[in-house]
N, C-alpha and C positions, 0 to 999 in steps of 0.2 A: 396784422401779426396776433391779435387776440383770437382769432378765428383758428390760425394757425397753431397757436399755442393749447387752445381748448382741445381740437383734435389730437394733437400730440397726447396731451394728457389722458384722453379717451382712449386712445390705442396701448398706451403702457398699462393703463385700468385694465381694460381687458386682457393685456397680455399674461397681467398678474392674477387675474381672477379665472379665468375659463381653463387654463390648463389645471389650476388648483381643485376646480369642481370635476373637471374629468377623473381627475385622479380619486378624488372622492367617490365618485359614482361607481368607479371600477371597485375600489374595496366592495362598496356594498353591493352591487350585482354579481362580482366573483364570490362573494360572501355566500348569497343566495343560491347560484347556480351549484356552487361544489359543497355546501353543508358546510360552511367552516363559521362559526359561531364568534370567532374572536375580534375579528372588526367590528362587532356589534356590543362591546363592552365598555371603548373609550367615551365614557358620555353617558347621561341617562336616556336620552333619548336617541336609540337606533343608533348608537354609535358615531353621534355627530362630532366628537373632537376626535375622532381617528386621524384625521388630517393631521391636526395642531400636534398630537401625539407623536407621529412620524417626524414634523419637524423640528421639535425638541430634542427626538433621537440623535436624528443627523448632526444638530447643532453640538451635542454631547461629544460624538466622535470624534478621535483625535486624526488630526489632519496629517494626513502620511503621504510622504513622498519617496518612493525607493530610490536608494544609494546609487544605483547605476542608471537612473533615469536622467532623461535630458530634461533640467528641470522647467526652463521656461516653456517649451513646447508642452510638458507635461500639464502645467498650471492653466496654458492659455486654452487649451481642448476645449473644455465647458464652455467657455465665452462663445468659441467659433460655432459651438453645436447649438448654442442657445441664440444667438444676434440674429441670424438670417430669418428666423419664424417672427422675432418680431418686427422686422424690416417689410416681412409678407403681408402681415396684418393692416400696414398702412395703405397696401392697395386693396383690399376687401371693400365693396362697396356695401354697407350695410342696412343703405336704405337707397330711396330715391334722392335726388337733388346734391346735397353737399355732404349726406352722410358717409363720406369716405375720405381717409386722410388725404390719398394723393391718386388722382386719375388721371396718371400719363398714358398718352395713346398707345406705348408700346407695353402698357401694363402687363399683359399676359406672358411677354416676354421676359421682363425684369424679373416676375413672380417666379417662374420654370427656371431662371437663373439661378436666383436664392434658394430655391428647394435644393438644387445640387450640389450646393456647397457642405451639405451635409457630409460626403464623404469627406473632404477635407479634415473634419472634426474627429472621423472614426479611424483613418489614417494616424493623426497627429496622437491620438491617446494612445492607439496600440502601439507603434514604434517607439513614443518617447517610454514608454511603460518599463522597456528592457526585459521584459518575459515574453518566452516563447508561445506561452496561450495566448497573450494580448495580442502577439504579433498576428498568429493564425485567424484570430478574429477579427483582424482589422483587416487583413487581405479578404476573407470571405465577406466582410461588408464592402469593400471595394469594390470588388467582382459584382455583388449583387446589386450594389447601387448605381455603377457603370452601365449594367445590361438593362433595368428596369427604367433608366433615365429615356432610353427610346420610346417603348411604348406609352410612355406617360406624356412626353413632347407629342408624339404622334397623335395620340386621342385629343389632347388640347387643340392641335392643329386642326381639327376637324371642325370642332367649335368654332374655332376663329374662320376659318373657310364659310362656315354655314351662316356666323353674323355677318361676316365681311369686314371687322374688326378687330384689332387687338386690344382695346381699352374693355376692362373689366365691366364699367357701368353701364358701357354701351351694349356689351353680350349680353347683359341682363335686360336691358331696354329691349333687345329684338327676340330675345327667346319668346315661344310661344309653347304651349302645353303638347301639341302634337312631337314636339322635340323629343318627349319621351319614349317617342318610340324609332322616330328617325335617328337619333343618337343614342339609343340605349347599348349598344355595343362600346361605342367610346365610352361611355359612362362606367361602363363595366371594366374595361381597360384601364381608363385612368384611377378608377378608386383602387383596383388592386395592385397596379403599379404604385400607386401612392401609398399603402401599408407596407408594400415590401420597401419603397424608400425610406421609411422610418423606421423599419426593422422590427415591426411589430409579428406577433404570431399571426400565422403559421411561417413567416419568413424571419424568424428571428436566431437563424443559424450562426452569425456572427457573435452572439452571446448565448450560445448554447451550455447551459450551466453543467449538463450531464457529460459534454465532451470537453469544453473548454474551460471549467471552473464559473467564469461570468464573461469569456470573451476579452473583448477590448476594454472592459469597464472593471477587470479584476482587480487592479490596483490602485483604484479611486475608493474615496472613502470619505465622510463626513460631508461638509458642505459641496464640495467639490462634485460628489457623487449625486447628490440631491438636485446640483444642478443639472447635470447629465441627464437624470431622470426627468426632470421639469421640462428638458427639450424634447423628451419622448411624448411627453403629453400635450407639450404646444405644438409637435408634429402631428397629432392626432385631431387638435382644433385646426390647424392650417388647411391639411387635405380634405378633411370634412366642411371647412368652410369654400374651398375651389370646387372641391364637386357638387355644392350647392350651388355656387354662381355661376358655373359653367353649364349643369345639365337639369338642374332642378328649378332655375328661375330666380333663384336668390331671394330678393325682397318681394318678389310678386306671388300673391295669394290672395284667397277670399277676404273684401272689407276693404277700408280706405288706406291708401298709398301711406298713409301717416304711420299705420301698422306694420310696415313693410320690414323694419328692424327686428319685430318680434319673430316674423315669420322666417329670417334668416338667421335667428339662432335658433329657433324650433328645428328646422332643416341641418342645421350644424350639429344640434347635440342627437337628433336621431342618427346620425351618420355615427358619429363618435360611440352611439351606444352600439352600432354592429362592429365597430371595430374591435370593442370592447368585447363583444359575443363571440368574435373569431378567436380571442385568445383562450377561451373556455373549451369553445368546440370543435376546434380543428387542430389535430395534432403537427408537431413541430416539421417541415418538409426539410429532405436532405438536401445538400448543396446542388447535388446533380439535378434533383426534381425542381428545384428552383429554377436554374437555369434552363431546363427543358422548357417548363412553362412559359417563361420568359420568349424564348426564341422560337419554341415551336408551335405558341397559343397566342400570346398576346400581340406579338410583334406582327405576324400575319393578319390576324383579327383587324388591329388598327389600321394597317395598311390598306385592309380591303374596304373597313368603314372610311378611310381619307379619299380612296378613289370615288367612291359613291357618293359622298358628299360633295365632291369638286364636279363630278356628272352633274348631279340634281341642281346645283348653286349656279353654274352655268346657264343649263337649260332655262332656271327661273328668272334668270338676269337678261 
């Protein structure tokens, strides 16, 4: 029981700390890339207190609920957006041995199912807000999320076939450096689809501020909006961690296995930086371009990779 309690505390601590670190990093990287000095002034050293300032700002804002809103659904949406990512972290192997919250044999299946819950939060927030702009954003988000779940699952299936297991710790144990070439197309598909699943630029059409005010988030304020924003950063951590585990060897790296947790964090952090860079470097895709990329690009590529992986795996066995 003590071991389980320690693991749960560790997962919750990681869930509370890592997304906030990603948010702070995004402030700083975007400030440098775009020449914006504002985020550098909250705190004496390099604006270290910017995240604290944002938290105080959100806490002071009035918690408003539209008159025509479906109040229970409106209030529940932030929790539905945030909770699945907390549960996903239970299955991420931080290192070898017992450095994982839960090592289910069907871990990959459970993780993909949890990631797919995000579409419910988007629909709940958009529909319950009683605002046409939020509803349009929610419908965009639902169409996008349901489309990109297919290449996401196909790319993950390619790794599962190669490893011969659905357990995330066993996938890391099976991983070899030459997978970087063999599974490179699947890695590209998985990471791209993952960025689309968490609605990050350039796949942020559901919250297109130039068209929809702020999409399905328009009517949220204060701490409820902060929770939805935290869910976005938690999604960055989760997608980066899953990409690391499935395609980059997770905790494997130079040095002793006891430092495996460090390699997992380094790989996850590096991929999170890529997600932030995409926000600055790439313009927003139109809705039709998002769908075309999925159905004409990622899905065929993921299917081809799955076929090749299956043939090679059968030949080797």
